[in-house]
N, C-alpha and C positions, 0 to 999 in steps of 0.2 A: 665254102663254109669250112673254117679250120677252125683250130685247137690248138691255145698257148701252151708253150709249154713249162712255161713256172706258175702259170695261176689256171684257174678253173672259164677262161675270160674265151668263147667261141662267139665267130661274129663271121663278116663280111672278109674279103681282106683289103679294101680301109681302112680297115682298124686294124692291119697289124705292118711293125713297119717294115720297110721295101729296103730293093740294094737295085741297084741296074744292072744287065745285063753283060756282055760286048757288044749287042747291037744296039742300047738304051732300050731296051724294053725294061718294063718297071715288074721287078720280079715281091710278089711279098715272101717272109720271112717267117715260120713256127711261131714270130714270140709278137702281144702283143706291145701298142705304144705307151703304153705304163710302164712295162715291165723292160720296157727298150730305155726311156725316160731313165730311169732311175740301174739302170744299168751302164749306161753314160755320164748321168753324176761322179759312180762311183769312178769306173775308172781315170773320170778326174779328178777328183778329190787323190787315190793313186798317185796320180804323178806329179800332184801341187806336193806329198809325200818326198819323194824319190824326187821333183828337179827344184824344188821351191828354194834351195840352197843357191843353184846357179844362177837362179833367175833373177832372183835377187841381185847376186853379186852384181848381173850384169844393171839393171839400172843402176844400183847406185854409181859404178863407172859410169854410165853414160850422162847421168847427173851432176856430178863431179867435177867430167869434160866440159857439158854443155857449162857449167855457171862456171871454169875456169877459163872457155874462153865467145861466151859471147855476152857481152855486157847491161844490155836490155833483161835477160834472165836474170840475170847480178841481182841486178840493181833491185826486181820485183821482189827478190828471194829477198831480199833486205829488206825491202819494207813490209811485205808481208808477217818479218819477223819480229819486227820495231809496234806493227800493231796487235802481234798476239801478248808480247811482251806488255802493252797499256793496257790492253784487258786487263791483265792478268794482275797488274800492282792496283788497279782500281777496284 
């Protein structure tokens, strides 16, 4: 039986987060899966806040290059924009 460090949960090893040691064996941590998921969500949000501008800028650059180098993609974008403007006007 393990006890979670962050909440009052107590249970078997399979209800806790785990890592694999050097030999590839599964080792349980002292954090339950619910707390582990909450921590991972917090880490993901912090990463997006810190690096979001750089990720969005790279995505814009890739889309710009594809728009100007791939004629099929450009035509599809133009068709979609015409559909949007048609729906908005009616």
